[in-house]
C-alpha angles and dihedrals in degrees: 000000000000117000139199116223117197116209129188122222117238089212088058089056092065110109102196088186126162091252089067094226117143124177116233122256089254092051092050093049091049090051093049091049094046090051091058102250115155096224152334137255114224142158117273099192105099124054097211091050093048092049090052091046092054092047088053094049095045110123095008096097090228119149121219134228108199117213126202138169110210124182095187137027091256091054088073094060097083095047089050092047090052092045090055093047095040104028123230132188088236143329115255104211118199104191102223095200130087113206114178095215127062092221090060090057097052099075089052094047092045091048093050092048091049092052091047092052092049092049093045091231121130110239121194125191111228122221102232140151119256089024134095087277096049095120124057095214093048091049090052087053088053090054091050087057096040107024093179097051107137113230137193106214119224096166095180090080094055094046096052092035094056094032093224111210117239124277092037111238129231095260094055092045089053092053093050089048089055090055090048092055088065097040120112099173137013140224112211123222133122121231136182125212088265104036132044092216129028128181106264091201093063112094094219089064095053094103091058091046090052090050092054093044088055092049093046092049090051089049093048091052093048092048092048093053095054100037133087118270091251097039122133124219121206122215114182120203103223109175098159130214122247132335085037089045115066114245136201131228090284092059094247128116124271096223140032104259094192092056089046091051090053090049091047090053091055090048094053092044087055089050089051091052089055091049090052090049095247093119134032114275115268116244110240115245093209140030108283099182118146135063 
């Protein structure tokens, strides 16, 4: 049976509060494991840090999503080497380069995919601002050129980057659905057209939350239809610290991101139950016409 695994981002565990207190890596991992998450998302760019991470996760049963930010084909070699030595569920690649022409991107994408195939490690290209995939239209052009390119969908960047009007129209839904057809994992955060991350516990943000829940459910259904019967899908809660999180005059955040991460996990698990036919289908809040 297919399964949804919900991870928590270590970056999202950073407090960055005015009191200056930050839990240790080991404390954060213990908290994540105790809360019942299935894994963590962490940088896989430094050997010493990865060795410490794997010591801290030993015996917890937590899976790992490795994150890297290559600017060249060769920059992926170390993350892949670490991923083979210290196994990950997949590598989340943020392409830290911004060519203006699709044809200039293709040698990089092809090189990364070739290295991934040789290493036997799944590599997914994240949709992210200030990266090769910063723009929705440009990313769609990349998919036209490389229809099988495996993506990791962080839809918050596209929504705020394109400033979709509300309610989202049919054309914009169709473009997001095209991204979802190539998505093999998800990063979870809710954006508005003005902000990359809004507090999901605030009632005024419920329309944006509903929009993302509809998109994620669509993505889950699409992934389920094209994946093996025993495949596992990873959804990472990634509610980032400031400046992603909105702050008040005192410099501290307006909501409790940990509580919101726990709530987000329950929401996506409920979506997954619907996808698996264990709950009635959710009625879309917006028009979801298109592919």
